[in-house]
C-alpha positions in Angstrom: 3.9 3.0 -5.6 3.7 -0.2 -7.7 1.1 -2.9 -6.9 -0.1 -3.2 -10.3 2.2 -6.2 -10.8 1.9 -9.7 -11.7 0.4 -11.8 -9.1 3.3 -14.1 -9.0 5.7 -11.3 -8.3 3.4 -10.2 -5.3 3.3 -13.9 -3.9 7.2 -14.2 -4.2 7.5 -10.8 -2.3 4.8 -10.7 0.4 2.6 -13.5 -0.3 5.0 -16.0 2.2 4.5 -13.8 4.7 0.6 -13.0 3.9 -0.3 -16.5 4.2 0.4 -17.4 7.5 -0.7 -13.8 8.6 -4.1 -14.4 7.1 -4.8 -17.3 9.6 -3.6 -15.3 12.5 -5.7 -12.2 11.5 -8.9 -14.1 10.7 -8.7 -15.7 14.2 -8.1 -12.1 15.9 -11.1 -10.7 13.8 -13.3 -13.5 14.8 -13.9 -15.2 11.7 -14.2 -18.7 12.8 -14.7 -22.1 11.1 -18.5 -22.1 10.2 -19.3 -19.3 11.7 -21.6 -18.1 8.9 -22.2 -14.6 7.9 -21.2 -12.4 5.0 -17.3 -11.0 5.3 -15.5 -8.6 3.2 -12.0 -8.2 2.4 -10.8 -4.7 1.7 -7.6 -4.7 -0.6 -7.8 -8.4 -0.9 -4.8 -8.2 -3.4 -4.3 -11.8 -5.2 -6.8 -13.4 -2.5 -4.6 -14.7 0.3 -6.9 -13.5 3.0 -9.8 -13.9 1.1 -9.0 -17.6 0.6 -8.9 -18.2 4.2 -12.1 -16.3 4.9 -13.7 -18.3 2.1 -12.4 -21.7 3.8 -14.1 -20.9 6.9 -17.7 -19.4 6.0 -17.8 -20.3 2.1 -16.9 -18.5 -0.9 -20.6 -17.3 -1.4 -20.3 -15.6 1.9 -17.0 -13.6 1.2 -16.7 -10.5 -1.0 -13.3 -8.8 -1.7 -12.3 -5.5 -3.5 -8.7 -4.2 -4.7 -7.6 -1.5 -7.1 -5.3 -3.6 -9.1 -6.3 -5.1 -12.3 -4.0 -7.9 -12.2 -4.5 -8.8 -8.5 -8.2 -8.8 -9.3 -7.8 -11.1 -12.1 -5.8 -13.5 -10.2 -8.4 -13.5 -7.0 -11.2 -14.3 -9.3 -9.3 -17.1 -10.9 -8.5 -18.5 -7.6 -11.8 -18.1 -6.0 -14.3 -18.0 -8.6 -17.4 -18.1 -6.2 -16.5 -15.0 -4.3 -17.8 -11.6 -5.7 -14.5 -9.6 -6.3 -14.6 -6.3 -7.7 -12.0 -3.5 -8.7 -12.2 -0.5 -6.7 -10.6 1.4 -3.6 -11.2 1.1 0.0 -12.6 4.7 0.6 -15.7 4.2 -1.7 -17.0 0.6 -1.2 -19.7 -0.4 -3.9 -21.9 -2.2 -1.6 -25.0 -1.0 0.3 -25.1 -0.1 4.2 -24.5 -2.8 6.6 -24.0 -5.8 3.9 -21.4 -7.6 5.9 -21.0 -9.2 9.2 -17.3 -8.2 9.2 -14.8 -6.3 7.2 -11.2 -7.0 7.0 -8.1 -5.1 6.0 -5.0 -7.0 6.0 -1.8 -5.0 5.2 -3.6 -2.3 3.3 -4.7 0.6 5.6 -1.2 2.3 5.4 -1.6 2.4 1.8 -5.1 4.0 1.7 -5.0 7.7 0.5 -7.3 8.3 3.6 -7.2 5.8 5.8 -9.8 6.7 8.4 -12.3 7.4 5.5 -11.6 3.6 4.5 -11.9 2.2 7.7 -15.4 4.3 8.1 -16.5 3.1 4.7 -15.8 -0.5 6.0 -17.9 0.4 9.2 -20.6 1.7 6.8 -21.0 -1.7 4.7 -21.0 -3.7 8.1 -23.8 -4.4 9.9 -24.6 -2.6 13.7 -22.8 -5.0 16.0 -20.3 -6.5 13.2 -16.4 -6.1 13.4 -14.1 -4.0 11.4 -10.6 -4.9 11.8 -7.2 -4.1 10.2 -3.7 -5.2 10.5 -0.2 -3.5 9.5 3.4 -4.3 9.7 5.3 -2.8 12.8 7.5 -0.7 10.6 8.2 2.0 13.1 9.2 -0.7 15.9 11.8 -2.4 13.7 9.8 -5.7 13.4 8.6 -5.6 9.9 9.7 -8.0 7.0 11.4 -5.4 5.3 13.6 -4.0 8.2 16.8 -5.1 6.8 16.3 -4.0 3.3 15.2 -0.4 4.8 18.2 -0.4 7.2 20.7 -0.9 4.4 18.8 1.7 2.2 19.3 4.3 4.9 23.2 3.3 5.0 23.6 4.5 1.4 20.9 7.3 1.6 19.9 8.6 5.2 17.1 10.5 3.6 15.6 7.9 2.2 11.6 7.7 2.7 11.1 4.0 4.4 7.6 2.7 5.3 8.1 3.6 9.1 5.8 6.8 8.9 2.8 5.1 7.1 -0.4 5.2 8.8 -1.1 2.3 11.5 2.7 1.3 11.5 3.5 2.3 15.1 2.2 1.5 18.1 -1.4 2.4 18.8 -1.9 4.3 15.6 -4.1 1.7 14.1 -6.4 1.6 17.1 -6.4 5.2 17.2 -7.7 5.4 13.4 -10.2 2.7 14.1 -11.7 5.2 16.9 -11.4 8.2 14.6 -13.5 5.9 12.2 -16.4 5.8 14.8 -15.8 2.2 16.0 -16.5 1.3 19.4 -14.7 -1.1 21.9 -11.7 -1.1 19.8 -8.8 -3.6 20.8 -5.3 -3.9 19.6 -3.1 -7.0 19.5 0.0 -8.2 17.9 0.4 -10.8 15.1 3.6 -12.6 14.8 4.7 -14.9 11.7 7.9 -16.4 10.9 9.5 -17.1 7.1 12.0 -19.6 6.3 14.7 -18.9 3.2 17.1 -21.2 2.0 19.7 -18.6 1.1 20.3 -14.8 0.8 19.5 -15.0 -3.0 16.0 -16.6 -2.2 15.5 -13.5 0.1 16.8 -10.8 -2.3 15.5 -11.8 -5.6 11.8 -10.5 -4.9 13.0 -7.0 -4.1 13.8 -6.8 -7.9 10.2 -7.4 -9.0 9.1 -3.8 -8.6 6.6 -4.7 -5.7 5.6 -1.8 -3.4 7.5 0.9 -1.9 10.7 -1.6 -1.7 10.3 -2.4 -5.4 9.9 1.3 -6.3 13.3 2.0 -4.5 15.1 -0.6 -6.1 13.9 0.8 -9.7 15.5 4.2 -9.0 19.0 2.8 -8.6 21.2 2.1 -11.4 23.1 -1.1 -11.7 26.1 -0.1 -9.3 23.7 1.0 -6.8 21.4 -2.1 -6.8 24.8 -4.3 -6.5 25.5 -2.1 -3.7 22.2 -2.4 -2.0 22.5 -6.0 -2.1 25.9 -6.3 -1.0 24.8 -4.2 2.0 21.7 -6.4 2.8 23.9 -9.6 2.4 26.1 -8.3 5.1 23.1 -8.2 7.5 21.9 -11.7 6.7 23.2 -15.1 7.0 24.3 -17.1 3.7 22.4 -20.5 4.4 19.0 -21.0 5.7 17.8 -18.5 8.2 14.5 -17.2 9.3 12.9 -14.0 9.4 10.2 -13.3 12.1 7.8 -10.4 11.6 5.1 -8.7 13.7 2.1 -6.7 12.5 -0.3 -4.3 14.6 -3.8 -5.5 14.7 -6.8 -3.9 15.8 -10.5 -4.3 15.8 -13.6 -2.7 16.6 -17.4 -3.1 16.6 -19.6 -1.1 14.5 -22.2 1.2 16.5 -25.9 1.0 16.4 -26.3 -2.6 17.9 -29.8 -3.1 19.6 -30.2 -5.0 22.7 -31.9 -8.2 22.8 
């Protein structure tokens, strides 16, 4: 799937959801203003969550990693004081117990081995530290892309959407954290809402080739794209409207902490 696209394309597609989600997710993970400690952002992308973490604990206490070269370049330009590296979540280039918390926003469902990626996050987090992740509720029909995928299925009932991805259904993200060896796992919901001025403002980002949705649009010929656009337009108002989206979030504690 395509995430090796320009930072601007991602910002126009998912960034407007990721920005408010980052605030809620950092709160959920317990990364508070001035809390100190070192924090890792796994799958940092263009640096949306990274920037929020840096605002709370300082750039010098934050690190990030992402497989996309264009996203890494964008994040480094945005946050020159953050240690941002290119790599994958299943093989993190930091020693054991480097961080006090490791977070993954909208990433786990795209890992080749989600449980292994979460276990790696636990490895680089100190005993007693926090590992947290969030994924849109695709299976529950509350994700930002639900209107798009509903229209796709009308045209092609066999089309593969994102509802079957890891962490995208109730309880599965918490299950993955437990499988990765985390203790005290808790689950919650994070809700954001995004305002659009018009249907065209909503539709245009889907043509930029970002993620599974962008990949699907690329497979269509001109007539297919126009038909998909028409079906999406039937589901949404033409004038200003708001899209509400819900993400599953789960957090757990790394084993091995000693009592005071």
